[in-house]
All heavy atoms as TSV, in Angstrom:
chain	resi	resn	atom	element	x	y	z
A	1	GLU	N	N	-257.652	-80.364	-86.325
A	1	GLU	CA	C	-256.585	-79.412	-86.048
A	1	GLU	C	C	-256.990	-78.043	-86.330
A	1	GLU	O	O	-257.578	-77.848	-87.398
A	1	GLU	CB	C	-255.351	-79.895	-86.837
A	1	GLU	CG	C	-254.175	-78.945	-86.584
A	1	GLU	CD	C	-252.889	-79.489	-87.085
A	1	GLU	OE1	O	-252.598	-80.639	-86.782
A	1	GLU	OE2	O	-252.153	-78.797	-87.861
A	2	PRO	N	N	-256.725	-77.076	-85.458
A	2	PRO	CA	C	-257.176	-75.652	-85.761
A	2	PRO	C	C	-256.356	-75.093	-86.884
A	2	PRO	O	O	-255.225	-75.476	-87.147
A	2	PRO	CB	C	-256.869	-74.985	-84.409
A	2	PRO	CG	C	-255.788	-75.773	-83.739
A	2	PRO	CD	C	-256.074	-77.239	-84.193
A	3	ASP	N	N	-256.985	-74.143	-87.522
A	3	ASP	CA	C	-256.290	-73.437	-88.612
A	3	ASP	C	C	-255.185	-72.536	-88.024
A	3	ASP	O	O	-255.442	-71.841	-87.029
A	3	ASP	CB	C	-257.330	-72.545	-89.304
A	3	ASP	CG	C	-256.659	-71.739	-90.512
A	3	ASP	OD1	O	-255.663	-72.228	-91.069
A	3	ASP	OD2	O	-257.256	-70.777	-90.918
A	4	VAL	N	N	-253.981	-72.648	-88.488
A	4	VAL	CA	C	-252.863	-71.934	-87.963
A	4	VAL	C	C	-252.411	-70.721	-88.842
A	4	VAL	O	O	-251.397	-70.184	-88.612
A	4	VAL	CB	C	-251.632	-72.868	-87.697
A	4	VAL	CG1	C	-251.962	-73.878	-86.614
A	4	VAL	CG2	C	-251.206	-73.581	-88.955
A	5	GLY	N	N	-253.263	-70.394	-89.788
A	5	GLY	CA	C	-252.988	-69.267	-90.594
A	5	GLY	C	C	-252.149	-69.586	-91.778
A	5	GLY	O	O	-251.942	-70.803	-92.113
A	6	PRO	N	N	-251.630	-68.572	-92.464
A	6	PRO	CA	C	-250.944	-68.777	-93.701
A	6	PRO	C	C	-249.603	-69.520	-93.504
A	6	PRO	O	O	-248.982	-69.416	-92.436
A	6	PRO	CB	C	-250.622	-67.400	-94.272
A	6	PRO	CG	C	-250.742	-66.487	-93.039
A	6	PRO	CD	C	-251.711	-67.148	-92.081
A	7	LEU	N	N	-249.172	-70.320	-94.492
A	7	LEU	CA	C	-247.902	-70.971	-94.489
A	7	LEU	C	C	-246.824	-70.163	-95.162
A	7	LEU	O	O	-247.184	-69.419	-96.119
A	7	LEU	CB	C	-248.040	-72.331	-95.114
A	7	LEU	CG	C	-249.041	-73.281	-94.453
A	7	LEU	CD1	C	-249.122	-74.578	-95.237
A	7	LEU	CD2	C	-248.571	-73.640	-93.024
A	8	GLN	N	N	-245.606	-70.257	-94.745
A	8	GLN	CA	C	-244.546	-69.604	-95.415
A	8	GLN	C	C	-243.694	-70.686	-96.098
A	8	GLN	O	O	-243.419	-71.744	-95.490
A	8	GLN	CB	C	-243.635	-68.885	-94.455
A	8	GLN	CG	C	-244.389	-67.694	-93.802
A	8	GLN	CD	C	-243.511	-66.880	-92.841
A	8	GLN	OE1	O	-242.622	-67.497	-92.192
A	8	GLN	NE2	N	-243.767	-65.613	-92.661
A	9	TYR	N	N	-243.299	-70.449	-97.318
A	9	TYR	CA	C	-242.553	-71.397	-98.124
A	9	TYR	C	C	-241.155	-70.794	-98.343
A	9	TYR	O	O	-241.008	-69.615	-98.549
A	9	TYR	CB	C	-243.175	-71.694	-99.487
A	9	TYR	CG	C	-244.607	-72.184	-99.377
A	9	TYR	CD1	C	-245.737	-71.298	-99.267
A	9	TYR	CD2	C	-244.844	-73.538	-99.279
A	9	TYR	CE1	C	-246.994	-71.794	-99.098
A	9	TYR	CE2	C	-246.143	-73.976	-99.149
A	9	TYR	CZ	C	-247.197	-73.129	-99.112
A	9	TYR	OH	O	-248.476	-73.613	-98.986
A	10	HIS	N	N	-240.140	-71.747	-98.343
A	10	HIS	CA	C	-238.797	-71.210	-98.675
A	10	HIS	C	C	-238.055	-72.325	-99.509
A	10	HIS	O	O	-237.742	-73.410	-98.975
A	10	HIS	CB	C	-237.994	-70.886	-97.494
A	10	HIS	CG	C	-236.657	-70.307	-97.812
A	10	HIS	ND1	N	-235.509	-70.800	-97.270
A	10	HIS	CD2	C	-236.297	-69.307	-98.675
A	10	HIS	CE1	C	-234.472	-70.136	-97.811
A	10	HIS	NE2	N	-234.929	-69.227	-98.629
A	11	TRP	N	N	-237.824	-72.027	-100.774
A	11	TRP	CA	C	-237.099	-72.874	-101.642
A	11	TRP	C	C	-235.674	-72.480	-101.669
A	11	TRP	O	O	-235.346	-71.289	-101.655
A	11	TRP	CB	C	-237.622	-72.808	-103.088
A	11	TRP	CG	C	-239.004	-73.432	-103.258
A	11	TRP	CD1	C	-240.185	-72.762	-103.143
A	11	TRP	CD2	C	-239.315	-74.776	-103.623
A	11	TRP	NE1	N	-241.257	-73.590	-103.423
A	11	TRP	CE2	C	-240.682	-74.843	-103.707
A	11	TRP	CE3	C	-238.524	-75.867	-103.902
A	11	TRP	CZ2	C	-241.352	-76.035	-104.050
A	11	TRP	CZ3	C	-239.120	-77.027	-104.236
A	11	TRP	CH2	C	-240.530	-77.105	-104.388
A	12	SER	N	N	-234.687	-73.436	-101.759
A	12	SER	CA	C	-233.332	-73.080	-101.985
A	12	SER	C	C	-232.708	-74.224	-102.802
A	12	SER	O	O	-233.172	-75.347	-102.860
A	12	SER	CB	C	-232.553	-72.869	-100.689
A	12	SER	OG	O	-232.715	-73.958	-99.866
A	13	GLN	N	N	-231.617	-73.871	-103.529
A	13	GLN	CA	C	-231.013	-74.825	-104.376
A	13	GLN	C	C	-229.873	-75.459	-103.670
A	13	GLN	O	O	-229.116	-74.766	-102.956
A	13	GLN	CB	C	-230.475	-74.144	-105.673
A	13	GLN	CG	C	-229.872	-75.096	-106.676
A	13	GLN	CD	C	-229.432	-74.426	-107.923
A	13	GLN	OE1	O	-229.670	-73.270	-108.161
A	13	GLN	NE2	N	-228.715	-75.161	-108.719
A	14	VAL	N	N	-229.734	-76.833	-103.785
A	14	VAL	CA	C	-228.681	-77.471	-103.037
A	14	VAL	C	C	-227.760	-78.330	-103.952
A	14	VAL	O	O	-226.772	-78.905	-103.474
A	14	VAL	CB	C	-229.231	-78.405	-101.963
A	14	VAL	CG1	C	-229.857	-77.562	-100.851
A	14	VAL	CG2	C	-230.225	-79.437	-102.451
A	15	ARG	N	N	-228.103	-78.421	-105.315
A	15	ARG	CA	C	-227.262	-79.157	-106.153
A	15	ARG	C	C	-227.385	-78.577	-107.576
A	15	ARG	O	O	-228.459	-78.140	-108.008
A	15	ARG	CB	C	-227.621	-80.619	-106.187
A	15	ARG	CG	C	-226.850	-81.469	-107.082
A	15	ARG	CD	C	-227.249	-82.912	-107.030
A	15	ARG	NE	N	-226.525	-83.713	-108.006
A	15	ARG	CZ	C	-226.888	-84.887	-108.420
A	15	ARG	NH1	N	-227.941	-85.532	-107.835
A	15	ARG	NH2	N	-226.217	-85.550	-109.266
A	16	GLY	N	N	-226.299	-78.621	-108.356
A	16	GLY	CA	C	-226.288	-78.134	-109.695
A	16	GLY	C	C	-225.705	-76.751	-109.794
A	16	GLY	O	O	-225.614	-76.068	-108.790
A	17	SER	N	N	-225.357	-76.344	-111.052
A	17	SER	CA	C	-224.832	-74.965	-111.205
A	17	SER	C	C	-226.002	-74.035	-110.818
A	17	SER	O	O	-227.134	-74.240	-111.003
A	17	SER	CB	C	-224.446	-74.744	-112.662
A	17	SER	OG	O	-225.457	-75.034	-113.581
A	18	LYS	N	N	-225.581	-72.951	-110.140
A	18	LYS	CA	C	-226.513	-72.002	-109.574
A	18	LYS	C	C	-227.472	-71.383	-110.561
A	18	LYS	O	O	-227.038	-70.933	-111.627
A	18	LYS	CB	C	-225.752	-70.897	-108.843
A	18	LYS	CG	C	-226.561	-70.076	-107.895
A	18	LYS	CD	C	-226.928	-70.833	-106.685
A	18	LYS	CE	C	-227.649	-69.903	-105.731
A	18	LYS	NZ	N	-228.525	-70.622	-104.812
A	19	VAL	N	N	-228.779	-71.485	-110.283
A	19	VAL	CA	C	-229.782	-70.790	-111.136
A	19	VAL	C	C	-230.617	-69.931	-110.216
A	19	VAL	O	O	-230.888	-70.286	-109.051
A	19	VAL	CB	C	-230.671	-71.837	-111.861
A	19	VAL	CG1	C	-229.914	-72.637	-112.868
A	19	VAL	CG2	C	-231.414	-72.756	-110.862
A	20	PRO	N	N	-231.026	-68.733	-110.692
A	20	PRO	CA	C	-231.841	-67.912	-109.817
A	20	PRO	C	C	-233.333	-68.393	-109.751
A	20	PRO	O	O	-233.898	-68.656	-110.825
A	20	PRO	CB	C	-231.738	-66.507	-110.535
A	20	PRO	CG	C	-231.326	-66.820	-111.948
A	20	PRO	CD	C	-230.661	-68.084	-111.894
A	21	LEU	N	N	-233.786	-68.541	-108.574
A	21	LEU	CA	C	-235.205	-68.898	-108.407
A	21	LEU	C	C	-236.016	-67.619	-108.556
A	21	LEU	O	O	-235.673	-66.552	-107.996
A	21	LEU	CB	C	-235.438	-69.500	-107.017
A	21	LEU	CG	C	-234.876	-70.846	-106.843
A	21	LEU	CD1	C	-234.847	-71.329	-105.374
A	21	LEU	CD2	C	-235.659	-71.923	-107.640
A	22	LEU	N	N	-237.045	-67.669	-109.359
A	22	LEU	CA	C	-237.873	-66.498	-109.651
A	22	LEU	C	C	-238.682	-66.009	-108.461
A	22	LEU	O	O	-238.968	-64.853	-108.285
A	22	LEU	CB	C	-238.665	-66.687	-110.868
A	22	LEU	CG	C	-237.927	-67.049	-112.110
A	22	LEU	CD1	C	-238.836	-67.258	-113.351
A	22	LEU	CD2	C	-236.868	-65.992	-112.494
A	23	ASP	N	N	-239.120	-67.000	-107.669
A	23	ASP	CA	C	-239.898	-66.606	-106.409
A	23	ASP	C	C	-239.683	-67.691	-105.452
A	23	ASP	O	O	-240.515	-68.601	-105.269
A	23	ASP	CB	C	-241.399	-66.422	-106.760
A	23	ASP	CG	C	-242.123	-65.859	-105.519
A	23	ASP	OD1	O	-241.510	-65.670	-104.464
A	23	ASP	OD2	O	-243.373	-65.609	-105.622
A	24	PRO	N	N	-238.600	-67.632	-104.642
A	24	PRO	CA	C	-238.244	-68.704	-103.685
A	24	PRO	C	C	-239.210	-68.775	-102.425
A	24	PRO	O	O	-239.111	-69.660	-101.742
A	24	PRO	CB	C	-236.840	-68.388	-103.224
A	24	PRO	CG	C	-236.694	-66.931	-103.523
A	24	PRO	CD	C	-237.598	-66.592	-104.693
A	25	TYR	N	N	-240.160	-67.822	-102.379
A	25	TYR	CA	C	-241.046	-67.817	-101.221
A	25	TYR	C	C	-242.514	-68.129	-101.606
A	25	TYR	O	O	-243.390	-67.821	-100.856
A	25	TYR	CB	C	-240.967	-66.482	-100.488
A	25	TYR	CG	C	-239.543	-66.175	-100.017
A	25	TYR	CD1	C	-238.780	-65.262	-100.658
A	25	TYR	CD2	C	-239.095	-66.874	-98.923
A	25	TYR	CE1	C	-237.453	-65.079	-100.282
A	25	TYR	CE2	C	-237.709	-66.645	-98.537
A	25	TYR	CZ	C	-236.976	-65.715	-99.206
A	25	TYR	OH	O	-235.659	-65.483	-98.826
A	26	SER	N	N	-242.686	-68.793	-102.801
A	26	SER	CA	C	-243.996	-69.133	-103.195
A	26	SER	C	C	-244.133	-70.688	-103.045
A	26	SER	O	O	-243.140	-71.411	-102.867
A	26	SER	CB	C	-244.264	-68.769	-104.663
A	26	SER	OG	O	-243.465	-69.499	-105.506
A	27	ALA	N	N	-245.369	-71.182	-103.113
A	27	ALA	CA	C	-245.637	-72.560	-102.964
A	27	ALA	C	C	-244.967	-73.398	-104.135
A	27	ALA	O	O	-244.579	-74.509	-103.981
A	27	ALA	CB	C	-247.133	-72.889	-102.899
A	28	GLN	N	N	-244.887	-72.775	-105.328
A	28	GLN	CA	C	-244.287	-73.406	-106.462
A	28	GLN	C	C	-243.121	-72.569	-106.953
A	28	GLN	O	O	-243.309	-71.464	-107.498
A	28	GLN	CB	C	-245.293	-73.557	-107.595
A	28	GLN	CG	C	-246.472	-74.441	-107.230
A	28	GLN	CD	C	-247.469	-74.578	-108.413
A	28	GLN	OE1	O	-247.464	-73.819	-109.356
A	28	GLN	NE2	N	-248.350	-75.603	-108.288
A	29	ALA	N	N	-241.932	-73.142	-106.860
A	29	ALA	CA	C	-240.720	-72.436	-107.275
A	29	ALA	C	C	-240.668	-72.485	-108.792
A	29	ALA	O	O	-241.043	-73.422	-109.436
A	29	ALA	CB	C	-239.501	-73.021	-106.708
A	30	LYS	N	N	-240.056	-71.441	-109.377
A	30	LYS	CA	C	-239.873	-71.365	-110.822
A	30	LYS	C	C	-238.438	-70.908	-111.084
A	30	LYS	O	O	-237.919	-70.053	-110.337
A	30	LYS	CB	C	-240.839	-70.455	-111.504
A	30	LYS	CG	C	-242.288	-70.899	-111.379
A	30	LYS	CD	C	-243.251	-69.931	-112.068
A	30	LYS	CE	C	-244.605	-70.444	-111.921
A	30	LYS	NZ	N	-245.545	-69.575	-111.270
A	31	PHE	N	N	-237.781	-71.380	-112.139
A	31	PHE	CA	C	-236.530	-70.867	-112.571
A	31	PHE	C	C	-236.446	-71.025	-114.145
A	31	PHE	O	O	-237.140	-71.854	-114.695
A	31	PHE	CB	C	-235.339	-71.544	-111.856
A	31	PHE	CG	C	-235.167	-73.042	-112.178
A	31	PHE	CD1	C	-234.231	-73.424	-113.194
A	31	PHE	CD2	C	-235.934	-74.038	-111.534
A	31	PHE	CE1	C	-234.134	-74.694	-113.475
A	31	PHE	CE2	C	-235.737	-75.348	-111.834
A	31	PHE	CZ	C	-234.822	-75.683	-112.827
A	32	LEU	N	N	-235.508	-70.261	-114.690
A	32	LEU	CA	C	-235.245	-70.467	-116.118
A	32	LEU	C	C	-234.207	-71.506	-116.300
A	32	LEU	O	O	-233.082	-71.380	-115.739
A	32	LEU	CB	C	-234.801	-69.108	-116.777
A	32	LEU	CG	C	-235.838	-67.958	-116.728
A	32	LEU	CD1	C	-235.280	-66.690	-117.247
A	32	LEU	CD2	C	-237.086	-68.410	-117.490
A	33	ALA	N	N	-234.473	-72.542	-117.048
A	33	ALA	CA	C	-233.547	-73.652	-117.273
A	33	ALA	C	C	-232.347	-73.117	-118.078
A	33	ALA	O	O	-232.536	-72.509	-119.084
A	33	ALA	CB	C	-234.241	-74.797	-117.940
A	34	PRO	N	N	-231.158	-73.483	-117.616
A	34	PRO	CA	C	-229.941	-73.015	-118.330
A	34	PRO	C	C	-229.737	-73.922	-119.555
A	34	PRO	O	O	-230.268	-75.014	-119.627
A	34	PRO	CB	C	-228.852	-73.177	-117.286
A	34	PRO	CG	C	-229.324	-74.328	-116.416
A	34	PRO	CD	C	-230.830	-74.135	-116.364
A	35	PHE	N	N	-228.966	-73.437	-120.507
A	35	PHE	CA	C	-228.558	-74.241	-121.661
A	35	PHE	C	C	-227.561	-75.279	-121.162
A	35	PHE	O	O	-226.651	-74.952	-120.461
A	35	PHE	CB	C	-227.904	-73.372	-122.737
A	35	PHE	CG	C	-227.377	-74.191	-123.876
A	35	PHE	CD1	C	-228.168	-74.711	-124.837
A	35	PHE	CD2	C	-226.018	-74.454	-123.887
A	35	PHE	CE1	C	-227.687	-75.416	-125.918
A	35	PHE	CE2	C	-225.499	-75.179	-124.995
A	35	PHE	CZ	C	-226.350	-75.680	-125.983
A	36	VAL	N	N	-227.762	-76.537	-121.546
A	36	VAL	CA	C	-226.829	-77.573	-121.121
A	36	VAL	C	C	-226.487	-78.363	-122.369
A	36	VAL	O	O	-227.257	-78.524	-123.342
A	36	VAL	CB	C	-227.500	-78.523	-120.063
A	36	VAL	CG1	C	-227.683	-77.801	-118.747
A	36	VAL	CG2	C	-228.761	-79.163	-120.566
A	37	VAL	N	N	-225.295	-79.017	-122.341
A	37	VAL	CA	C	-224.868	-79.816	-123.478
A	37	VAL	C	C	-225.023	-81.276	-123.160
A	37	VAL	O	O	-224.973	-82.159	-124.018
A	37	VAL	CB	C	-223.401	-79.523	-123.909
A	37	VAL	CG1	C	-223.298	-78.096	-124.479
A	37	VAL	CG2	C	-222.403	-79.737	-122.719
A	38	GLU	N	N	-225.222	-81.610	-121.920
A	38	GLU	CA	C	-225.571	-82.973	-121.452
A	38	GLU	C	C	-226.534	-82.878	-120.280
A	38	GLU	O	O	-226.701	-81.812	-119.738
A	38	GLU	CB	C	-224.312	-83.727	-121.075
A	38	GLU	CG	C	-223.541	-83.122	-119.964
A	38	GLU	CD	C	-222.193	-83.815	-119.697
A	38	GLU	OE1	O	-221.752	-84.592	-120.523
A	38	GLU	OE2	O	-221.603	-83.538	-118.587
A	39	GLU	N	N	-227.185	-84.015	-120.036
A	39	GLU	CA	C	-228.215	-83.961	-118.980
A	39	GLU	C	C	-227.604	-83.536	-117.677
A	39	GLU	O	O	-226.552	-83.999	-117.276
A	39	GLU	CB	C	-228.798	-85.382	-118.835
A	39	GLU	CG	C	-229.983	-85.506	-117.954
A	39	GLU	CD	C	-230.603	-86.944	-117.998
A	39	GLU	OE1	O	-231.478	-87.080	-118.881
A	39	GLU	OE2	O	-230.216	-87.746	-117.181
A	40	ARG	N	N	-228.291	-82.688	-116.941
A	40	ARG	CA	C	-227.857	-82.204	-115.608
A	40	ARG	C	C	-229.021	-82.299	-114.609
A	40	ARG	O	O	-230.206	-82.142	-114.997
A	40	ARG	CB	C	-227.415	-80.730	-115.642
A	40	ARG	CG	C	-226.294	-80.489	-116.568
A	40	ARG	CD	C	-224.977	-80.639	-115.784
A	40	ARG	NE	N	-223.896	-80.278	-116.625
A	40	ARG	CZ	C	-222.728	-80.902	-116.650
A	40	ARG	NH1	N	-222.507	-81.908	-115.859
A	40	ARG	NH2	N	-221.746	-80.477	-117.415
A	41	THR	N	N	-228.656	-82.572	-113.397
A	41	THR	CA	C	-229.642	-82.580	-112.293
A	41	THR	C	C	-229.492	-81.352	-111.419
A	41	THR	O	O	-228.435	-81.042	-110.958
A	41	THR	CB	C	-229.470	-83.873	-111.468
A	41	THR	OG1	O	-229.649	-85.001	-112.273
A	41	THR	CG2	C	-230.495	-83.931	-110.315
A	42	PHE	N	N	-230.606	-80.725	-111.135
A	42	PHE	CA	C	-230.632	-79.633	-110.177
A	42	PHE	C	C	-231.548	-80.076	-109.042
A	42	PHE	O	O	-232.604	-80.626	-109.229
A	42	PHE	CB	C	-231.246	-78.394	-110.855
A	42	PHE	CG	C	-230.371	-77.872	-111.969
A	42	PHE	CD1	C	-230.369	-78.430	-113.214
A	42	PHE	CD2	C	-229.567	-76.787	-111.731
A	42	PHE	CE1	C	-229.535	-77.989	-114.219
A	42	PHE	CE2	C	-228.759	-76.290	-112.753
A	42	PHE	CZ	C	-228.766	-76.872	-114.032
A	43	ARG	N	N	-231.064	-79.908	-107.817
A	43	ARG	CA	C	-231.815	-80.291	-106.645
A	43	ARG	C	C	-232.185	-79.072	-105.766
A	43	ARG	O	O	-231.344	-78.177	-105.557
A	43	ARG	CB	C	-230.999	-81.225	-105.763
A	43	ARG	CG	C	-231.805	-81.645	-104.478
A	43	ARG	CD	C	-231.083	-82.698	-103.692
A	43	ARG	NE	N	-231.374	-83.982	-104.387
A	43	ARG	CZ	C	-230.865	-85.144	-104.025
A	43	ARG	NH1	N	-230.112	-85.222	-102.954
A	43	ARG	NH2	N	-231.199	-86.177	-104.703
A	44	PHE	N	N	-233.428	-79.069	-105.415
A	44	PHE	CA	C	-233.977	-77.905	-104.591
A	44	PHE	C	C	-234.550	-78.532	-103.350
A	44	PHE	O	O	-235.017	-79.655	-103.289
A	44	PHE	CB	C	-235.020	-77.145	-105.383
A	44	PHE	CG	C	-234.513	-76.590	-106.668
A	44	PHE	CD1	C	-234.535	-77.321	-107.855
A	44	PHE	CD2	C	-233.911	-75.344	-106.732
A	44	PHE	CE1	C	-234.074	-76.800	-109.074
A	44	PHE	CE2	C	-233.441	-74.833	-107.895
A	44	PHE	CZ	C	-233.563	-75.601	-109.086
A	45	THR	N	N	-234.587	-77.749	-102.292
A	45	THR	CA	C	-235.230	-78.153	-101.071
A	45	THR	C	C	-236.268	-77.125	-100.712
A	45	THR	O	O	-236.171	-75.959	-100.970
A	45	THR	CB	C	-234.170	-78.258	-99.926
A	45	THR	OG1	O	-234.832	-78.772	-98.756
A	45	THR	CG2	C	-233.487	-76.974	-99.608
A	46	LEU	N	N	-237.407	-77.627	-100.154
A	46	LEU	CA	C	-238.485	-76.789	-99.673
A	46	LEU	C	C	-238.704	-76.949	-98.199
A	46	LEU	O	O	-238.786	-78.107	-97.720
A	46	LEU	CB	C	-239.765	-77.129	-100.478
A	46	LEU	CG	C	-241.080	-76.520	-99.947
A	46	LEU	CD1	C	-241.017	-74.995	-100.074
A	46	LEU	CD2	C	-242.226	-77.110	-100.645
A	47	ARG	N	N	-238.794	-75.849	-97.489
A	47	ARG	CA	C	-239.239	-75.880	-96.068
A	47	ARG	C	C	-240.490	-75.061	-95.942
A	47	ARG	O	O	-240.561	-74.057	-96.564
A	47	ARG	CB	C	-238.152	-75.342	-95.173
A	47	ARG	CG	C	-236.879	-76.185	-95.119
A	47	ARG	CD	C	-235.943	-75.666	-94.011
A	47	ARG	NE	N	-236.358	-76.187	-92.772
A	47	ARG	CZ	C	-235.725	-77.080	-92.019
A	47	ARG	NH1	N	-234.591	-77.585	-92.480
A	47	ARG	NH2	N	-236.169	-77.429	-90.844
A	48	VAL	N	N	-241.380	-75.543	-95.153
A	48	VAL	CA	C	-242.642	-74.861	-94.910
A	48	VAL	C	C	-242.751	-74.552	-93.436
A	48	VAL	O	O	-242.473	-75.385	-92.608
A	48	VAL	CB	C	-243.866	-75.678	-95.354
A	48	VAL	CG1	C	-245.112	-74.967	-95.164
A	48	VAL	CG2	C	-243.717	-76.099	-96.854
A	49	THR	N	N	-243.128	-73.318	-93.104
A	49	THR	CA	C	-243.266	-72.865	-91.720
A	49	THR	C	C	-244.639	-72.333	-91.504
A	49	THR	O	O	-245.165	-71.564	-92.351
A	49	THR	CB	C	-242.216	-71.802	-91.341
A	49	THR	OG1	O	-240.935	-72.264	-91.751
A	49	THR	CG2	C	-242.155	-71.505	-89.890
A	50	ASP	N	N	-245.249	-72.630	-90.369
A	50	ASP	CA	C	-246.617	-72.017	-90.086
A	50	ASP	C	C	-246.382	-70.732	-89.264
A	50	ASP	O	O	-245.252	-70.343	-88.881
A	50	ASP	CB	C	-247.507	-72.968	-89.446
A	50	ASP	CG	C	-247.222	-73.389	-87.976
A	50	ASP	OD1	O	-246.429	-72.653	-87.315
A	50	ASP	OD2	O	-247.770	-74.378	-87.554
A	51	ILE	N	N	-247.470	-70.047	-89.014
A	51	ILE	CA	C	-247.374	-68.735	-88.384
A	51	ILE	C	C	-246.781	-68.894	-86.914
A	51	ILE	O	O	-246.275	-67.887	-86.417
A	51	ILE	CB	C	-248.807	-68.087	-88.375
A	51	ILE	CG1	C	-248.661	-66.620	-88.147
A	51	ILE	CG2	C	-249.697	-68.751	-87.319
A	51	ILE	CD1	C	-249.860	-65.804	-88.496
A	52	ARG	N	N	-246.865	-70.022	-86.324
A	52	ARG	CA	C	-246.332	-70.189	-84.984
A	52	ARG	C	C	-244.835	-70.601	-85.033
A	52	ARG	O	O	-244.198	-70.747	-83.995
A	52	ARG	CB	C	-247.025	-71.318	-84.258
A	52	ARG	CG	C	-248.468	-70.962	-83.944
A	52	ARG	CD	C	-249.140	-72.080	-83.185
A	52	ARG	NE	N	-250.578	-71.930	-83.172
A	52	ARG	CZ	C	-251.433	-72.928	-83.119
A	52	ARG	NH1	N	-250.950	-74.160	-82.990
A	52	ARG	NH2	N	-252.697	-72.695	-83.146
A	53	GLY	N	N	-244.261	-70.760	-86.228
A	53	GLY	CA	C	-242.914	-71.096	-86.409
A	53	GLY	C	C	-242.554	-72.532	-86.385
A	53	GLY	O	O	-241.432	-72.928	-86.455
A	54	ALA	N	N	-243.647	-73.352	-86.473
A	54	ALA	CA	C	-243.412	-74.830	-86.626
A	54	ALA	C	C	-242.887	-75.110	-88.010
A	54	ALA	O	O	-243.406	-74.616	-88.972
A	54	ALA	CB	C	-244.666	-75.593	-86.396
A	55	ASP	N	N	-241.777	-75.827	-88.093
A	55	ASP	CA	C	-241.009	-76.071	-89.305
A	55	ASP	C	C	-241.240	-77.428	-89.793
A	55	ASP	O	O	-241.314	-78.408	-89.073
A	55	ASP	CB	C	-239.530	-75.849	-89.039
A	55	ASP	CG	C	-238.778	-75.303	-90.159
A	55	ASP	OD1	O	-239.360	-75.133	-91.270
A	55	ASP	OD2	O	-237.547	-75.200	-89.998
A	56	SER	N	N	-241.397	-77.577	-91.137
A	56	SER	CA	C	-241.525	-78.856	-91.752
A	56	SER	C	C	-240.193	-79.565	-91.852
A	56	SER	O	O	-239.133	-78.972	-91.717
A	56	SER	CB	C	-242.089	-78.746	-93.138
A	56	SER	OG	O	-241.171	-78.158	-94.022
A	57	VAL	N	N	-240.227	-80.833	-92.105
A	57	VAL	CA	C	-239.034	-81.584	-92.495
A	57	VAL	C	C	-238.712	-81.168	-93.919
A	57	VAL	O	O	-239.701	-81.013	-94.749
A	57	VAL	CB	C	-239.357	-83.123	-92.487
A	57	VAL	CG1	C	-238.176	-83.916	-93.051
A	57	VAL	CG2	C	-239.646	-83.555	-91.073
A	58	PRO	N	N	-237.446	-80.905	-94.298
A	58	PRO	CA	C	-237.166	-80.531	-95.686
A	58	PRO	C	C	-237.606	-81.509	-96.717
A	58	PRO	O	O	-237.431	-82.732	-96.484
A	58	PRO	CB	C	-235.692	-80.271	-95.688
A	58	PRO	CG	C	-235.228	-80.340	-94.291
A	58	PRO	CD	C	-236.235	-81.006	-93.467
A	59	VAL	N	N	-238.118	-81.102	-97.815
A	59	VAL	CA	C	-238.460	-81.935	-98.962
A	59	VAL	C	C	-237.515	-81.601	-100.048
A	59	VAL	O	O	-237.276	-80.418	-100.304
A	59	VAL	CB	C	-239.896	-81.716	-99.387
A	59	VAL	CG1	C	-240.255	-82.449	-100.635
A	59	VAL	CG2	C	-240.886	-82.002	-98.266
A	60	TYR	N	N	-237.000	-82.675	-100.756
A	60	TYR	CA	C	-236.075	-82.481	-101.822
A	60	TYR	C	C	-236.730	-82.716	-103.170
A	60	TYR	O	O	-237.461	-83.682	-103.268
A	60	TYR	CB	C	-234.822	-83.309	-101.654
A	60	TYR	CG	C	-234.080	-82.934	-100.427
A	60	TYR	CD1	C	-234.292	-83.580	-99.212
A	60	TYR	CD2	C	-233.121	-81.919	-100.524
A	60	TYR	CE1	C	-233.554	-83.232	-98.113
A	60	TYR	CE2	C	-232.387	-81.531	-99.401
A	60	TYR	CZ	C	-232.584	-82.156	-98.160
A	60	TYR	OH	O	-231.880	-81.812	-97.114
A	61	VAL	N	N	-236.496	-81.912	-104.126
A	61	VAL	CA	C	-237.041	-82.026	-105.502
A	61	VAL	C	C	-235.897	-81.995	-106.470
A	61	VAL	O	O	-235.073	-81.036	-106.506
A	61	VAL	CB	C	-238.032	-80.916	-105.825
A	61	VAL	CG1	C	-238.538	-81.068	-107.249
A	61	VAL	CG2	C	-239.179	-80.920	-104.826
A	62	ASP	N	N	-235.747	-83.099	-107.319
A	62	ASP	CA	C	-234.713	-83.112	-108.326
A	62	ASP	C	C	-235.372	-82.788	-109.665
A	62	ASP	O	O	-236.474	-83.262	-110.028
A	62	ASP	CB	C	-234.118	-84.532	-108.426
A	62	ASP	CG	C	-233.165	-84.786	-107.319
A	62	ASP	OD1	O	-232.745	-83.873	-106.582
A	62	ASP	OD2	O	-232.768	-85.974	-107.147
A	63	VAL	N	N	-234.695	-81.901	-110.411
A	63	VAL	CA	C	-235.186	-81.504	-111.744
A	63	VAL	C	C	-234.036	-81.839	-112.748
A	63	VAL	O	O	-232.999	-81.430	-112.546
A	63	VAL	CB	C	-235.493	-79.961	-111.858
A	63	VAL	CG1	C	-235.908	-79.579	-113.232
A	63	VAL	CG2	C	-236.509	-79.616	-110.768
A	64	MET	N	N	-234.437	-82.678	-113.730
A	64	MET	CA	C	-233.447	-83.063	-114.776
A	64	MET	C	C	-233.638	-82.108	-115.949
A	64	MET	O	O	-234.698	-81.964	-116.437
A	64	MET	CB	C	-233.734	-84.477	-115.263
A	64	MET	CG	C	-233.716	-85.466	-114.162
A	64	MET	SD	S	-232.024	-85.925	-113.551
A	64	MET	CE	C	-231.380	-86.794	-114.936
A	65	ILE	N	N	-232.508	-81.510	-116.374
A	65	ILE	CA	C	-232.476	-80.619	-117.537
A	65	ILE	C	C	-231.799	-81.333	-118.647
A	65	ILE	O	O	-230.651	-81.795	-118.401
A	65	ILE	CB	C	-231.832	-79.251	-117.258
A	65	ILE	CG1	C	-232.455	-78.602	-116.026
A	65	ILE	CG2	C	-231.846	-78.373	-118.501
A	65	ILE	CD1	C	-233.832	-78.197	-116.202
A	66	THR	N	N	-232.375	-81.473	-119.775
A	66	THR	CA	C	-231.696	-82.128	-120.937
A	66	THR	C	C	-231.451	-81.121	-122.087
A	66	THR	O	O	-232.129	-80.114	-122.151
A	66	THR	CB	C	-232.608	-83.303	-121.418
A	66	THR	OG1	O	-233.867	-82.782	-121.811
A	66	THR	CG2	C	-232.775	-84.312	-120.352
A	67	PRO	N	N	-230.523	-81.434	-122.896
A	67	PRO	CA	C	-230.204	-80.558	-124.040
A	67	PRO	C	C	-231.417	-80.417	-125.040
A	67	PRO	O	O	-232.232	-81.255	-125.077
A	67	PRO	CB	C	-229.042	-81.233	-124.769
A	67	PRO	CG	C	-228.447	-82.167	-123.818
A	67	PRO	CD	C	-229.570	-82.584	-122.878
């Protein structure tokens, strides 16, 4: 398969109390975990697009935050 150039990443949050993503357009999303009094699940989705606009199937990532 020919090289299609750089990929574009887009992370967004779809579950849990809202937390700001530090860089939602990087390959690895980062956020500061909030203080919790009980275990909480935060769900994020990642979509990857190539330079021609071909879009990936969304991938979901769950992050468990514990006290």
